[in-house]
C-alpha positions in Angstrom: 51.2 -2.0 -18.6 49.7 -1.2 -21.9 51.6 -3.9 -23.7 50.7 -6.4 -21.0 47.1 -5.6 -21.5 47.0 -5.6 -25.0 49.0 -8.8 -25.4 46.1 -10.8 -23.7 43.7 -9.8 -26.4 43.2 -12.5 -29.0 45.1 -12.0 -32.4 47.2 -9.1 -30.7 50.2 -10.7 -28.9 53.3 -9.0 -27.6 54.6 -7.7 -31.0 51.5 -6.0 -32.2 51.0 -4.7 -28.6 54.3 -3.0 -28.9 53.7 -1.6 -32.3 50.5 -0.3 -31.2 51.9 1.5 -28.2 54.7 3.0 -30.1 52.2 4.3 -32.6 49.4 5.5 -30.4 51.2 6.2 -27.1 48.4 5.0 -24.8 45.4 2.4 -24.2 42.9 5.3 -24.5 44.5 6.6 -28.1 44.3 2.9 -29.1 40.7 2.2 -28.2 39.6 5.3 -29.5 41.2 4.8 -33.0 39.1 3.8 -35.9 39.8 0.3 -37.6 41.4 2.5 -40.5 43.6 4.0 -38.2 44.8 0.7 -36.3 45.4 -1.0 -39.5 48.0 1.7 -40.4 50.0 0.3 -37.7 52.8 -2.3 -38.7 51.5 -5.8 -38.5 47.9 -4.9 -37.7 45.4 -6.0 -40.4 41.5 -5.8 -40.3 41.1 -9.0 -38.2 43.5 -7.7 -35.5 41.9 -4.3 -35.5 38.4 -5.7 -35.3 39.6 -7.9 -32.2 40.5 -4.6 -30.4 37.6 -2.9 -31.2 35.4 -6.0 -30.0 37.6 -6.3 -26.9 36.9 -2.7 -26.2 33.2 -2.9 -26.8 32.8 -6.1 -24.6 34.8 -4.7 -21.7 32.6 -1.5 -21.4 35.1 0.5 -19.3 36.3 3.8 -20.4 39.7 3.9 -21.9 41.1 5.9 -19.0 40.0 3.4 -16.5 42.0 0.7 -18.2 45.4 1.6 -16.8 
């Protein structure tokens, strides 16, 4: 479910979503990570990390409510 959710975010896609889930383990951990931490994930650069942060900020749900 986490990969499916993340892959709908512009600039993320399935490959990056899998890498993020593999590294962080949950949507909560991904959305609470800093841009610096997100960028340490394979294939995730500044723009992708910023897209994640913007999505979370716009969504306004708590990370635990997203799964």
